[in-house]
C-alpha positions, 0 to 999 in steps of 0.5 A: 495526477488525481486518483479516486480511491475508496477509503475501504480499499486501504491498508496500513502496514509496517515495512522495515527500513530498506524494504519499501522498494520490494513492496512497491515493486510487487505492486507494480508487477501485480496490480491491474488498476491504480494504486498509491502509497503514502507514509502513515503520519499517525505512527511514531516517527521512523516506525515504518508505517505506510498506507497503501490504497487501491482502486480495485478490490481485487488488487487490495485483496491480493495485496492483503493476502501477500502481506499477511 
């Protein structure tokens, strides 16, 4: 499935090993529009860098507030 997500609605975060599912669960519960995530290949190997992208600014801001 292709999803049109503006690049302005993305955030790169570090998630400790074993805690990615908690973040994905939060997104499933709280995001109203489409979202996705992918591993950040610009960070050192096994550093836990992830890029989360959101279709709506509302979901992006809520996520950013929750993770910071």
